[in-house]
C-alpha positions in Angstrom: 0.0 0.0 0.0 1.1 3.5 -0.7 1.0 5.6 2.5 -0.2 8.7 0.5 -3.0 7.0 -1.4 -4.0 4.3 1.1 -4.4 1.9 -1.8 -2.4 -1.0 -3.2 0.2 -0.5 -5.9 -1.2 -1.4 -9.3 0.0 -4.8 -10.7 2.5 -4.7 -13.5 0.4 -7.3 -15.4 -3.0 -9.0 -15.1 -3.2 -12.1 -12.9 -4.9 -15.2 -14.2 -6.0 -18.2 -12.1 -4.1 -21.2 -13.5 -3.3 -24.6 -12.1 -0.2 -26.0 -13.8 2.3 -28.6 -12.4 5.7 -27.2 -11.7 9.1 -28.2 -10.4 11.2 -25.8 -8.4 15.0 -26.0 -8.1 17.1 -23.8 -5.7 19.9 -22.1 -7.5 22.0 -21.5 -4.4 20.3 -23.8 -2.0 20.1 -27.6 -2.4 16.3 -27.6 -2.8 14.2 -29.4 -5.3 10.4 -29.8 -5.0 7.2 -30.2 -6.9 4.2 -27.9 -6.8 1.6 -26.1 -8.8 0.7 -22.6 -9.8 -2.4 -20.9 -8.3 -2.3 -17.5 -10.0 0.1 -16.4 -12.8 1.1 -13.2 -14.5 3.8 -12.1 -16.9 6.0 -11.1 -14.0 5.6 -14.1 -11.6 3.1 -16.3 -9.8 1.5 -17.5 -6.6 2.6 -21.1 -6.2 1.9 -24.0 -3.8 4.9 -26.2 -3.1 5.6 -29.5 -1.4 8.3 -27.9 0.8 8.8 -24.6 2.6 10.7 -22.0 0.5 12.3 -18.9 2.0 11.9 -15.2 1.0 14.9 -14.2 -1.1 15.6 -17.7 -2.3 16.7 -17.7 -6.0 15.0 -20.5 -7.9 14.4 -22.0 -11.3 10.8 -22.9 -12.2 10.0 -25.7 -14.7 6.5 -25.7 -16.0 5.7 -29.4 -16.9 3.0 -28.7 -19.5 4.9 -26.2 -21.5 8.4 -27.6 -20.8 9.5 -24.0 -20.3 11.8 -22.7 -17.6 12.3 -19.4 -15.9 14.6 -18.0 -13.2 13.2 -16.0 -10.3 13.1 -15.3 -6.7 10.7 -16.0 -3.8 9.3 -12.6 -2.9 6.6 -13.7 -0.4 5.7 -16.6 1.9 2.2 -16.7 3.3 2.6 -16.8 7.1 -0.6 -18.9 7.6 0.1 -21.2 4.6 3.9 -21.3 4.4 3.8 -23.6 1.3 2.1 -20.8 -0.6 4.7 -18.5 -2.1 4.8 -15.5 -4.4 7.6 -15.6 -6.9 8.9 -12.9 -9.2 10.5 -13.8 -12.5 13.9 -12.3 -13.5 12.4 -11.3 -16.8 8.8 -11.0 -17.8 7.8 -14.1 -19.8 4.9 -16.4 -20.4 6.4 -19.8 -19.3 2.9 -20.7 -18.1 1.3 -21.5 -21.5 -1.4 -18.8 -21.5 -2.6 -18.8 -25.1 -4.7 -15.7 -25.0 -2.9 -13.4 -22.7 -4.4 -10.1 -21.4 -3.5 -7.0 -23.4 -1.1 -5.7 -20.7 1.2 -8.7 -21.1 3.1 -6.6 -23.7 6.4 -6.8 -21.8 6.2 -10.6 -21.8 8.6 -12.8 -23.8 6.5 -15.4 -25.6 9.6 -17.2 -27.1 
């Protein structure tokens, strides 16, 4: 929230509810786990994992359905549901397989 406006900062890209199986691998930590996406956007996702991840952890995400990978970082861990994490991708990209993306996904790499 912005202290001046009292409202949340706008999202950089529209979020879409999507359940897709993923694998997570720690880039600096010896962590590998399975999980699934809950909500995705061009800049990251809310994911559910089989193990606890830590804020700041650098990770690689592999989306099973698309066989695409992206690097990112854990930016949020839900205190009540510690296996639900927010992740930010290093670069905006559609690794999720969203075929009809929202118009504001213009920054997104669809390669």
